[in-house]
C-alpha positions as CSV (number, residue, x, y, z in Angstrom):
1,M,10.6,-18.1,3.1
2,P,7.7,-19.9,4.8
3,S,7.7,-23.7,4.3
4,T,4.2,-23.6,2.7
5,L,5.5,-21.6,-0.2
6,S,7.1,-23.4,-3.1
7,A,9.4,-22.0,-5.7
8,Q,6.8,-22.7,-8.4
9,S,4.3,-20.4,-6.7
10,Q,6.6,-17.4,-6.6
11,I,5.1,-14.6,-8.7
12,L,7.6,-11.8,-7.8
13,N,11.1,-12.1,-6.4
14,A,13.0,-9.5,-4.4
15,A,14.5,-7.8,-7.5
16,Q,11.1,-7.6,-9.2
17,I,9.5,-6.2,-6.1
18,R,12.2,-3.5,-5.8
19,Q,11.7,-2.6,-9.4
20,K,8.0,-2.3,-9.0
21,I,8.5,-0.1,-5.9
22,T,10.9,2.2,-7.9
23,R,8.4,2.5,-10.7
24,I,5.5,3.3,-8.3
25,A,7.7,5.9,-6.6
26,F,8.4,7.6,-9.9
27,E,4.7,7.6,-10.8
28,I,3.8,9.1,-7.4
29,Y,6.4,11.8,-7.9
30,E,5.2,12.5,-11.5
31,R,1.6,12.9,-10.3
32,N,2.6,15.0,-7.3
33,F,5.7,16.9,-8.3
34,E,4.2,20.2,-7.3
35,E,3.7,19.0,-3.7
36,T,6.2,19.9,-0.9
37,E,4.9,17.1,1.4
38,L,3.1,13.8,1.0
39,V,1.4,11.7,3.8
40,L,2.1,8.0,3.1
41,V,0.0,5.7,5.3
42,G,0.7,2.0,5.3
43,I,-1.9,-0.5,6.5
44,A,-0.2,-2.8,9.0
45,E,1.6,-5.1,8.6
46,N,2.7,-5.7,5.1
47,G,1.1,-2.5,3.8
48,F,3.3,-0.6,6.2
49,F,6.5,-2.4,5.1
50,F,5.5,-1.6,1.5
51,A,5.0,2.1,2.5
52,E,8.4,2.2,4.2
53,L,10.1,1.0,1.0
54,L,8.1,3.5,-1.1
55,S,9.0,6.3,1.3
56,K,12.8,5.5,1.1
57,E,12.6,5.4,-2.7
58,L,10.6,8.7,-2.9
59,Q,13.2,10.4,-0.6
60,Q,15.9,9.3,-3.0
61,I,14.3,10.5,-6.2
62,S,12.4,13.6,-5.1
63,P,12.7,16.7,-2.9
64,I,9.2,16.0,-1.5
65,S,9.0,15.6,2.3
66,I,7.4,12.2,3.2
67,L,5.4,11.8,6.4
68,L,5.2,8.0,7.0
69,H,2.5,6.6,9.2
70,R,1.1,3.2,10.1
71,L,-2.6,2.4,10.2
72,E,-3.6,-0.5,12.4
73,L,-6.7,-2.3,11.2
74,N,-8.3,-5.7,11.6
75,K,-8.4,-6.9,8.0
76,T,-10.7,-9.8,8.6
77,N,-13.3,-7.6,10.4
78,P,-12.6,-4.0,9.6
79,S,-14.8,-1.5,11.3
80,A,-14.7,2.3,11.1
81,A,-15.2,2.4,14.9
82,S,-11.9,0.5,15.4
83,L,-9.9,3.0,13.4
84,S,-8.3,6.2,14.6
85,L,-5.6,8.5,13.4
86,K,-2.6,9.3,15.5
87,P,-2.6,12.9,16.7
88,E,0.0,14.0,14.2
89,L,-2.4,12.9,11.4
90,N,-5.3,15.0,12.7
91,N,-4.4,17.9,10.4
92,L,-4.7,16.5,7.0
93,Q,-6.6,19.3,5.6
94,N,-5.4,20.2,2.1
95,K,-2.8,17.4,2.1
96,V,-2.2,14.6,-0.3
97,V,-2.6,11.2,1.3
98,I,-1.3,8.0,-0.3
99,L,-2.8,4.9,1.3
100,A,-0.6,1.8,0.8
101,D,-1.3,-1.9,1.1
102,D,0.5,-4.9,-0.3
103,V,-2.4,-6.7,-2.0
104,L,-5.7,-5.3,-3.2
105,N,-8.2,-8.1,-3.2
106,T,-11.8,-7.0,-2.7
107,G,-11.2,-3.4,-1.7
108,K,-12.8,-3.9,1.7
109,T,-9.8,-3.0,3.8
110,L,-9.2,0.2,1.8
111,A,-12.9,1.1,1.7
112,F,-13.1,1.0,5.5
113,S,-9.9,3.1,5.8
114,L,-11.0,5.9,3.5
115,P,-13.6,7.7,5.8
116,L,-10.7,8.5,8.2
117,F,-9.0,10.6,5.6
118,L,-12.2,12.0,4.2
119,D,-13.3,13.2,7.7
120,A,-9.8,14.7,8.1
121,Q,-10.5,16.7,4.9
122,A,-7.5,15.4,2.9
123,R,-7.3,17.3,-0.4
124,K,-6.5,14.1,-2.4
125,I,-6.4,10.4,-1.5
126,E,-4.5,8.0,-3.7
127,I,-4.0,4.3,-3.3
128,A,-0.8,2.4,-3.9
129,T,-0.7,-1.4,-4.0
130,L,2.0,-3.9,-4.9
131,I,-0.4,-6.5,-6.3
132,D,-4.0,-6.0,-7.6
133,R,-5.9,-9.3,-7.7
134,H,-9.0,-8.0,-9.5
135,H,-11.8,-9.2,-7.2
136,P,-13.5,-5.9,-6.5
137,L,-16.5,-6.0,-4.2
138,F,-16.1,-2.4,-3.1
139,P,-15.7,0.7,-5.2
140,V,-12.0,1.0,-4.7
141,A,-9.3,1.1,-7.3
142,A,-5.6,1.5,-7.0
143,T,-4.0,4.7,-8.3
144,Y,-0.6,2.9,-8.5
145,T,-0.2,-0.8,-9.0
146,G,3.0,-2.8,-9.2
147,Y,1.6,-6.0,-10.6
148,S,-1.9,-6.9,-11.8
149,L,-2.8,-10.6,-11.5
150,A,-6.2,-12.2,-12.1
151,T,-6.6,-15.0,-9.7
152,T,-9.4,-17.3,-8.6
153,L,-11.3,-16.6,-5.4
154,K,-9.8,-19.8,-3.8
155,E,-6.2,-18.6,-4.5
156,H,-4.3,-16.4,-2.1
157,I,-1.4,-14.1,-2.5
158,E,1.2,-13.8,0.2
159,V,3.8,-11.1,0.2
160,T,6.8,-11.5,2.5
161,F,9.2,-8.7,3.6
162,P,11.8,-10.5,5.7
163,E,14.5,-8.4,7.3
164,D,17.2,-10.0,5.1
165,G,15.7,-8.2,2.1
166,N,14.8,-11.5,0.3
167,F,11.3,-10.3,-0.5
168,G,8.8,-12.4,-2.4
169,A,5.2,-12.6,-3.6
170,F,3.7,-16.0,-3.8
171,L,0.5,-17.5,-5.1
172,V,-0.7,-20.1,-2.6
């Protein structure tokens, strides 16, 4: 755990994060049970780790094939010009895409990501987020949310996914 994070600031521990991921995976399966394949795209870095955990859980609970991909994006200065899909994602026509990120704050990151999937003619785009902070500045809402938390604009949420599995979400 980074030294700047105190025990009092922890809002989710590893067990709670795993529980939220399991619940989200079941919700995804319930909404998409007729699909044979889902495209799960995680926004690097933490959004991809979250997507990996979702993918593993979905593979355990459903027969749906999961195509997992990583989307690189400069979150502080997102630009549609800096985004591109890997060649294996060019054929998204009539596919269900689930875009995953760890924290939904203003919606800016997700808003800049959406045109990629719209241009690729995805049939449906859903958004999964571990934590929703409720500071929308862009017209983006999560389809699946693990934890909703109203925060002040000065507060920050940091999610950690260390290799040892001792995950945590912290209010800093």
